C-alpha positions in Angstrom: -4.0 -19.8 15.0 -7.8 -19.3 16.2 -11.1 -19.8 14.4 -13.7 -17.0 15.0 -17.4 -17.9 15.1 -19.4 -15.5 12.8 -22.6 -17.6 12.7 -22.1 -19.4 9.9 -19.3 -17.9 8.3 -16.2 -18.6 10.3 -12.8 -16.8 10.0 -9.2 -18.4 10.5 -6.7 -16.0 12.1 -2.9 -17.5 12.1 0.1 -16.0 12.8 3.2 -17.3 10.6 6.8 -16.8 11.3 8.7 -16.1 8.0 12.2 -15.3 7.9 12.3 -14.8 11.6 9.5 -11.9 11.1 5.9 -12.5 12.2 3.0 -12.0 9.8 -0.5 -12.1 10.8 -3.0 -14.0 8.2 -6.8 -13.8 8.0 -8.9 -16.2 5.8 -12.5 -15.0 5.4 -15.9 -15.9 4.0 -18.5 -13.4 4.6 -22.2 -13.6 4.3 -23.6 -13.3 0.8 -25.4 -10.2 0.7 -28.3 -11.5 -1.0 -31.2 -9.7 1.1 -31.2 -7.0 3.6 -30.9 -9.1 6.5 -27.9 -10.8 4.9 -26.3 -7.2 3.9 -26.6 -6.5 7.7 -25.1 -9.4 8.9 -22.4 -9.3 6.3 -21.7 -5.8 7.5 -21.4 -6.9 10.9 -19.2 -9.5 10.4 -16.6 -7.1 8.7 -16.8 -4.7 11.6 -16.0 -7.9 13.7 -12.8 -8.9 11.2 -11.8 -5.2 11.6 -11.9 -5.3 15.4 -9.7 -8.5 15.0 -7.2 -6.8 12.8 -6.8 -3.9 15.0 -6.6 -6.1 18.4 -3.7 -8.2 16.3 -2.0 -5.3 15.6 -2.1 -3.9 19.0 -1.4 -7.1 20.5 1.5 -8.3 18.7 2.5 -5.7 16.1 3.2 -7.3 13.0 2.0 -6.8 9.5 -1.6 -8.4 8.3 -2.6 -10.3 5.2 -6.5 -10.8 4.7 -7.4 -13.1 1.9 -10.8 -14.6 1.0 -14.6 -14.1 -0.3 -15.4 -10.6 1.6 -18.8 -10.4 -0.6 -17.8 -6.9 -1.0 -17.1 -4.6 -4.3 -15.2 -1.4 -3.7 -18.0 0.3 -5.1 -20.0 -0.6 -1.9 -20.4 1.8 0.9 -19.5 -0.8 3.5 -16.0 -1.0 1.7 -15.1 2.5 3.0 -16.3 1.7 6.3 -14.2 -1.3 6.1 -11.3 -0.3 5.0 -11.2 2.8 7.6 -11.9 0.4 10.2 -9.4 -2.1 9.6 -6.6 0.1 8.0 -6.3 -2.6 5.2 -5.4 -1.4 1.9 -5.7 -3.2 -1.7 -3.2 -3.7 -4.2 -2.9 -0.2 -6.0 -2.6 -2.2 -9.7 -5.8 -3.5 -11.1 -7.5 -6.2 -9.1 -8.8 -8.9 -11.2 -12.5 -9.7 -11.1 -13.3 -12.9 -9.2 -17.2 -13.6 -9.5 -18.8 -14.9 -11.6 -16.1 -17.0 -12.8 -17.7 -18.1 -16.1 -17.6 -14.0 -17.2 -14.0 -14.0 -16.4 -12.3 -10.6 -16.6 -15.6 -9.2 -16.7 -17.3 -10.2 -13.5 -16.8 -8.3 -10.4 -14.1 -8.4 -7.7 -15.4 -9.6 -4.3 -12.7 -11.7 -3.3 -9.7 -9.7 -2.2 -6.1 -10.0 -1.0 -5.7 -6.8 1.5 -2.7 -5.8 3.5 -1.8 -3.6 6.3 2.0 -2.5 6.6 2.7 -4.9 3.4 3.9 -4.2 -0.1 1.1 -6.0 -2.1 2.2 -6.8 -5.8 0.2 -7.5 -8.8 -2.6 -10.0 -8.5 -3.9 -12.5 -10.8 -7.0 -14.7 -11.2 -7.1 -18.4 -12.1 -10.1 -20.9 -12.7 -11.1 -23.0 -9.6 -12.8 -26.2 -11.1 -16.2 -26.6 -9.6 -16.3 -23.1 -7.9 -18.3 -20.0 -9.2 -15.3 -17.9 -8.4 -11.8 -17.5 -9.8 -9.2 -17.8 -7.3 -6.5 -15.1 -6.7 -2.9 -15.3 -6.4 -0.5 -12.2 -5.9 3.1 -11.4 -4.4 3.5 -9.7 -1.0 6.5 -8.2 0.8 7.2 -6.8 4.0 8.3 -3.2 4.2 10.6 -3.3 6.5 13.9 -5.4 6.2 14.2 -8.3 8.6 
């Protein structure tokens, strides 16, 4: 595993072996875009994360799973840039809202479970006591047999 330093918002990269198959897992929490400076910093962090995803795939070809608080809605222009740069895809079904937790299903989705070369199944949100986010759970599968 590796901890990448993105100023005050580090992210973790780990490689797991599951049934003899390699899976790269990245856990993130990017900068909250509360003002223009933080917005730019979040976008730079997303660019760095996309670079790491691509370098991982080139160095050790394997599926990539990214999870966490991206502070990014699919309605943001940064979403398209990040998705194109990283090759990460979101689930094809409904993504549950994750923030603000007290809004339940009426909040927005800024937390994500994304994959590259993975089958992503339905996702569900659940309460996280003490957090203003709802947690996400989902199913993933390898696209190729072992």
